[in-house]
C-alpha positions in Angstrom: -34.5 -65.0 64.3 -33.5 -68.6 65.3 -31.0 -69.0 68.2 -28.5 -70.7 65.8 -28.7 -67.8 63.3 -28.3 -65.3 66.1 -25.3 -67.2 67.5 -23.6 -67.2 64.1 -24.4 -63.5 63.5 -22.8 -62.6 66.9 -19.7 -64.7 66.2 -19.3 -63.3 62.8 -19.6 -59.7 64.1 -17.2 -60.3 67.0 -14.7 -61.9 64.5 -14.9 -58.9 62.2 -14.5 -56.5 65.1 -11.4 -58.3 66.4 -9.7 -58.5 63.0 -10.5 -54.9 62.0 -9.5 -53.4 65.4 -6.2 -55.2 65.3 -5.4 -54.2 61.8 -6.3 -50.6 62.7 -4.1 -50.6 65.8 -1.2 -52.0 63.7 -1.8 -49.2 61.1 -1.8 -46.4 63.7 1.0 -47.9 65.9 3.0 -50.3 63.9 4.3 -53.4 65.7 2.2 -52.8 68.8 -0.1 -55.6 67.9 2.6 -58.1 67.0 5.9 -59.7 68.3 6.8 -60.3 71.9 6.0 -56.9 73.5 2.5 -56.4 72.2 -0.7 -54.9 73.5 -3.5 -55.9 71.1 -6.3 -53.6 72.4 -8.7 -55.9 70.5 -7.9 -58.6 73.2 -10.1 -56.6 75.5 -13.0 -58.1 73.4 -12.2 -61.4 75.2 -14.6 -60.1 78.0 -17.4 -60.8 75.6 -16.8 -64.4 76.5 -18.4 -63.6 80.0 -21.6 -62.7 78.3 -22.0 -65.0 75.2 -20.6 -68.3 74.1 -20.6 -66.9 70.5 -17.5 -64.9 71.5 -15.4 -68.1 71.7 -15.5 -69.0 67.9 -15.9 -65.3 67.1 -12.7 -64.2 68.8 -10.8 -67.3 67.6 -11.8 -66.6 64.1 -11.0 -63.0 64.4 -7.5 -63.8 65.7 -7.1 -66.3 62.9 -8.3 -63.7 60.3 -5.9 -61.1 61.4 -3.0 -63.6 61.5 -3.8 -64.7 57.9 -4.2 -61.3 56.6 -1.2 -59.6 58.3 1.9 -60.1 56.1 4.4 -60.3 59.0 2.6 -63.0 60.9 4.8 -66.1 61.6 3.3 -69.3 60.1 2.9 -71.1 63.5 0.8 -68.2 64.7 -2.1 -69.3 62.5 -2.5 -72.3 64.7 -0.8 -71.2 68.1 -2.3 -67.7 68.3 -5.7 -69.0 67.5 -5.5 -71.9 69.9 -4.4 -69.6 72.7 -7.4 -67.3 72.0 -9.8 -70.2 71.8 -8.6 -71.8 75.1 -8.6 -68.5 76.9 -12.1 -67.6 75.8 -13.4 -71.1 76.5 -11.9 -70.8 80.0 -13.4 -67.3 80.5 -16.8 -68.5 79.5 -16.6 -71.5 82.0 -15.4 -69.1 84.8 -17.8 -66.3 84.0 -19.6 -66.7 87.4 -16.4 -66.9 89.5 -15.8 -63.4 90.7 -14.0 -61.4 93.3 -16.1 -58.5 94.4 -18.1 -58.7 91.3 -15.1 -58.9 88.9 -14.3 -62.1 87.2 -10.5 -61.6 87.8 -9.4 -65.1 87.4 -11.1 -65.2 84.0 -9.7 -61.8 83.0 -6.1 -63.4 83.5 -6.7 -66.4 81.4 -5.7 -64.8 78.1 -2.5 -63.7 79.8 -1.8 -67.3 80.9 -2.6 -69.1 77.7 -0.9 -66.5 75.4 2.2 -66.4 77.6 2.5 -70.2 77.4 1.7 -70.7 73.7 2.8 -67.5 72.0 5.8 -67.3 74.4 6.8 -70.7 73.1 6.2 -69.8 69.5 8.2 -66.6 69.8 11.1 -68.6 71.3 11.0 -70.9 68.4 11.1 -68.0 65.8 13.2 -65.4 67.4 14.9 -66.9 70.4 15.5 -64.8 73.5 14.4 -67.5 76.0 11.0 -68.8 76.7 10.5 -67.1 80.1 11.3 -63.6 78.8 9.1 -64.1 75.9 6.2 -65.5 78.0 6.6 -62.6 80.5 6.4 -60.0 77.7 3.3 -61.6 76.2 1.7 -62.0 79.6 2.3 -58.5 80.6 0.8 -57.1 77.4 -2.3 -59.4 77.8 -2.7 -58.6 81.4 -2.6 -54.8 80.9 -5.1 -55.0 78.1 -7.5 -57.3 80.0 -7.2 -55.5 83.4 -7.6 -51.9 82.1 -9.7 -51.6 78.9 -11.1 -55.1 79.3 -12.4 -54.4 82.8 -13.8 -51.1 81.6 -15.6 -52.9 78.8 -16.9 -55.6 81.2 -18.4 -53.0 83.5 -19.9 -51.0 80.6 -21.6 -54.1 79.2 -22.8 -55.1 82.6 -24.2 -51.7 83.6 -27.7 -50.8 82.5 -28.3 -54.2 81.1 -26.4 -53.6 77.9 -25.1 -57.2 77.7 -28.6 -58.6 77.9 -29.8 -56.3 75.2 -26.9 -57.1 72.9 -26.7 -60.8 73.5 
């Protein structure tokens, strides 16, 4: 298989995983993957950006697919949410080798930073409540997801060479 085909296949699989997991979470726990206080467990997949550049378009597309297919998504979220995911994943990929005791902590916090700023602004436009409060809620949800299940996924992929076999 050519490297381009492999890249596209990985990106497509990652996009589908993100969209399906987010819809599934929203079905099981309505509202937990949307609005200001959210914890999209699918955001833990952002750690894939440490292992493959295919995660950057894959997760961005997955976010866009969810936002396009979820009926309560705010129109700006098609652009803003997808941009936040793209910037966070791009930054994570660039910082993949910057670690603290073997953990890419700075990279793990990028989704919280980008989503807090961009999605926090978007929520302020749509629902009010003040930018800093909205940004704080979004940042907390992102940080919890990336630091707990995201870190677990990171170590799982790193252990036993699983990431090398997958990507």
